[in-house]
C-alpha positions as CSV (number, residue, x, y, z in Angstrom):
1,X,39.3,26.2,-70.0
2,X,38.4,29.3,-72.1
3,X,35.1,29.0,-74.1
4,X,35.6,29.0,-77.9
5,X,33.7,32.2,-79.5
6,X,32.6,31.7,-83.0
7,X,30.5,34.0,-85.3
8,X,26.8,32.9,-85.6
9,X,26.4,30.2,-88.5
10,X,29.9,28.6,-87.8
11,X,29.9,25.5,-85.9
12,X,31.7,22.2,-85.9
13,X,35.5,22.0,-85.7
14,X,37.1,25.2,-86.3
15,X,34.1,27.1,-87.6
16,X,33.6,24.8,-90.8
17,X,29.9,24.7,-90.2
18,X,29.9,21.0,-90.3
19,X,28.0,18.9,-87.8
20,X,26.7,15.5,-87.2
21,X,23.4,14.5,-88.0
22,X,21.4,11.4,-89.2
23,X,22.8,11.8,-92.6
24,X,26.6,12.0,-91.5
25,X,28.7,15.0,-91.3
26,X,26.7,17.5,-93.0
27,X,25.9,21.4,-93.3
28,X,22.3,23.0,-93.6
29,X,21.5,26.0,-95.8
30,X,18.5,28.0,-94.5
31,X,17.1,30.1,-97.1
32,X,14.2,32.4,-97.8
33,X,13.1,32.9,-101.4
34,X,10.5,35.4,-103.3
35,X,7.8,33.8,-105.3
36,X,9.9,33.2,-108.3
37,X,12.3,31.0,-106.3
38,X,15.1,33.7,-106.2
39,X,16.9,33.5,-102.7
40,X,16.4,36.6,-100.4
41,X,18.5,35.5,-97.5
42,X,20.9,32.6,-96.5
43,X,22.4,31.1,-93.4
44,X,24.7,28.3,-93.1
45,X,24.6,26.1,-89.9
46,X,26.1,22.7,-88.8
47,X,23.9,19.6,-89.9
48,X,22.6,18.9,-86.2
49,X,21.1,22.3,-85.9
50,X,17.3,22.2,-85.9
51,X,15.7,24.1,-88.8
52,X,13.0,25.9,-86.5
53,X,15.7,27.8,-84.5
54,X,17.0,29.8,-87.8
55,X,13.5,30.8,-88.8
56,X,13.6,34.2,-87.2
57,X,17.3,35.1,-88.3
58,X,16.5,34.1,-91.9
59,X,13.4,36.2,-92.0
60,X,15.1,39.1,-90.3
61,X,17.7,39.0,-92.8
62,X,15.4,39.7,-95.8
63,X,15.7,43.4,-97.3
64,X,13.8,44.2,-100.4
65,X,14.7,47.6,-101.7
66,X,12.0,49.9,-102.9
67,X,11.8,51.4,-106.3
68,X,11.8,54.9,-104.9
69,X,12.9,56.7,-101.7
70,X,12.0,54.6,-98.6
71,X,13.4,52.1,-96.2
72,X,13.6,48.4,-97.7
73,X,10.6,45.9,-97.1
74,X,11.5,43.5,-94.5
75,X,8.0,41.8,-94.2
76,X,7.0,39.2,-96.9
77,X,3.4,39.4,-98.4
78,X,3.2,35.7,-97.5
79,X,5.1,32.7,-96.5
80,X,5.4,29.0,-97.3
81,X,7.6,26.5,-95.3
82,X,8.1,22.8,-94.9
83,X,7.0,20.7,-91.8
84,X,10.2,21.5,-90.1
85,X,8.6,25.0,-89.4
86,X,5.2,23.6,-88.1
87,X,5.2,24.6,-84.6
88,X,3.1,26.7,-82.3
89,X,5.8,29.5,-81.5
90,X,6.5,30.0,-85.3
91,X,2.7,30.1,-86.2
92,X,2.1,32.6,-83.3
93,X,5.1,34.7,-84.5
94,X,3.6,34.8,-88.1
95,X,0.2,35.6,-86.9
96,X,1.5,38.5,-84.6
97,X,3.6,39.7,-87.6
98,X,0.4,39.7,-89.8
99,X,2.2,37.3,-92.3
100,X,-0.1,34.6,-94.1
101,X,1.5,31.2,-94.4
102,X,1.2,28.0,-95.9
103,X,3.1,25.4,-93.6
104,X,1.9,21.6,-93.7
105,X,1.0,20.3,-90.2
106,X,3.4,17.4,-88.8
107,X,1.7,14.2,-88.5
108,X,2.3,14.1,-84.8
109,X,0.9,17.3,-84.3
110,X,-2.3,16.2,-86.3
111,X,-2.6,13.2,-84.1
112,X,-2.4,15.2,-80.8
113,X,-4.9,17.6,-82.0
114,X,-7.3,15.0,-83.2
115,X,-6.8,13.2,-79.7
116,X,-8.0,16.2,-77.9
117,X,-11.2,16.3,-80.0
118,X,-13.1,19.6,-80.1
119,X,-10.5,21.0,-77.7
120,X,-7.7,20.3,-80.2
121,X,-8.8,23.2,-82.3
122,X,-9.3,23.5,-86.2
123,X,-6.3,22.3,-88.5
124,X,-4.1,25.0,-89.9
125,X,-5.0,26.2,-93.2
126,X,-2.9,24.6,-96.1
127,X,-3.0,25.7,-99.7
128,X,-1.2,23.2,-101.9
129,X,-0.9,25.5,-104.8
130,X,1.3,27.9,-102.9
131,X,3.5,25.2,-101.5
132,X,6.7,25.5,-103.7
133,X,9.1,25.6,-100.9
134,X,11.5,22.9,-102.3
135,X,11.9,24.6,-105.7
136,X,14.1,27.4,-104.3
137,X,16.6,24.9,-102.6
138,X,16.6,22.9,-105.7
139,X,17.3,25.8,-107.9
140,X,20.1,26.7,-105.8
141,X,21.6,23.2,-105.9
142,X,21.9,23.2,-109.7
143,X,25.2,24.8,-109.1
144,X,27.5,22.0,-108.4
145,X,29.4,23.6,-105.8
146,X,26.6,24.2,-103.7
147,X,25.2,20.8,-103.8
148,X,28.5,19.0,-103.1
149,X,29.8,21.5,-100.6
150,X,33.9,21.5,-101.6
151,X,34.4,24.3,-99.4
152,X,35.7,23.7,-95.8
153,X,34.9,26.9,-94.1
154,X,31.3,27.9,-93.5
155,X,31.9,31.6,-94.5
156,X,33.5,30.3,-97.8
157,X,30.6,28.1,-98.4
158,X,28.1,30.9,-97.9
159,X,30.0,32.9,-100.4
160,X,29.6,30.0,-102.9
161,X,25.9,29.8,-102.3
162,X,25.5,33.6,-102.4
163,X,27.4,33.4,-105.8
164,X,24.9,30.9,-106.9
165,X,22.0,32.9,-105.7
166,X,23.1,36.1,-107.7
167,X,23.4,33.7,-110.8
168,X,19.7,32.8,-110.2
169,X,18.8,36.5,-109.8
170,X,20.7,37.5,-113.0
171,X,18.9,34.8,-115.0
172,X,15.5,35.8,-114.1
């Protein structure tokens, strides 16, 4: 039997970008946003896909044009993410690229670190004032079509989310 090839971000039956998760038949919208909650990059995946697997692709899609000549910026000044991105490889990737980050530590990771005692190391730095991660996705979901996902195909849903992102950019 031949293996089905689909473009990245299209999973589920027929490339609909839908997948089974705890919440049922769902889709995940992965995004990066600037400090004013304006989306910079968007990726649509099936609901069962882990958030941390899409971290690098979302960051690599960021392109901020410079006001004058030169290549667009691809490295953010800093990063804030939710607990889904709190793991060693992601933190190491950010340290290697020199990106300061605010990511809360998972409770199980914190318990494991504390069990190790002095060998567990210091807790990761966390700045509550900079933690505004949910604001960007909530702003995007003010668009009814993004919040309810009426579109069947993932590329159509991505287009809907992109249109909502453009509206946010035009309003700010």
